[in-house]
C-alpha positions, 0 to 999 in steps of 0.5 A: 499500500502506497503511503499518503501525504498524511502517512508520509508526514507521520513517518518523517515526524517519527523518524521511520523515514529519514530525509536530511535536510528535512523536506519543506512540506508546502513545496515538496510534499505531494499527495503520495510522494516527496519531491527531491532536489538536484544536488550540485555534483555530476558525473559526466562520461569522458567520451574522448578517452574511451572508444567503449565501456567494458562493464567488467574492466574497472576503469574510470570512464567518467569524471566528477564535476561540481556546479557553483551556486547559482550556475546551471549544468547544461545537459545536451541533447542525447547526453547521459550523465549521473547526478545526485539528490541534495537529500540523504534518504534512509528507508526502514526495513519494511518500506520500499521507495519508488523514484519517479521523474517530475512531469514538468521535467519530462515535458522538457525532454529530461529523463530522470532515471533510466532503470533504477526506479526501485529504492530498496528497503534499508537504503541509506544514502544520497540517490544517484539520478540517471539523467538523460536529455531526450529532447532536441535542445540543451536544457539548463539544470540548476542545483536545488531545483525539484528534479524527481519524487519518491513515494513509499510502499509498505512491504508485507513484512520487513525485509530479511536482508535490507540493503544496508545488511547486504554483503554486496551492497555496493552503493550503501551510504553513497554521498554523490553520483558514483560510477557503476560498480558492476565490475564488482559482480564478476 
């Protein structure tokens, strides 16, 4: 069952769900979700140094950049970058999060997640955003803007092995948009 705005307020007030910094309810709380804001750190692909990506050969094929306050990150048509949320999110063992792009961003051609829409029970950290510009024009993205929303759904019982307890939890407590760690699965 999806948590309503009332349930989200209760879960945040009680500490069941932790979001830091705390959301501003009048601007970030929807009827069944909470908007998250875009951070100032991005990971861009270094196309000039690599002919292709081999997921099983660990190699830095991206570089991290930081955008200064008040400046924009311009995402070009057809480009794909990693971003991050300002908010650090902690999900309890009996809830799962669902990440969705905002409709207002989609109408500009911006896709917020390519594949990773489920935020596991027991998640702890900043959420990496898989950002793509599917439009024909560059789009300015500003740190601090509401970029996506997260909703929460109750599990039938608490997860036996929540994300933070998994042996292979590659992204637990992440602070920024880290590179893919799929090579660790080999």
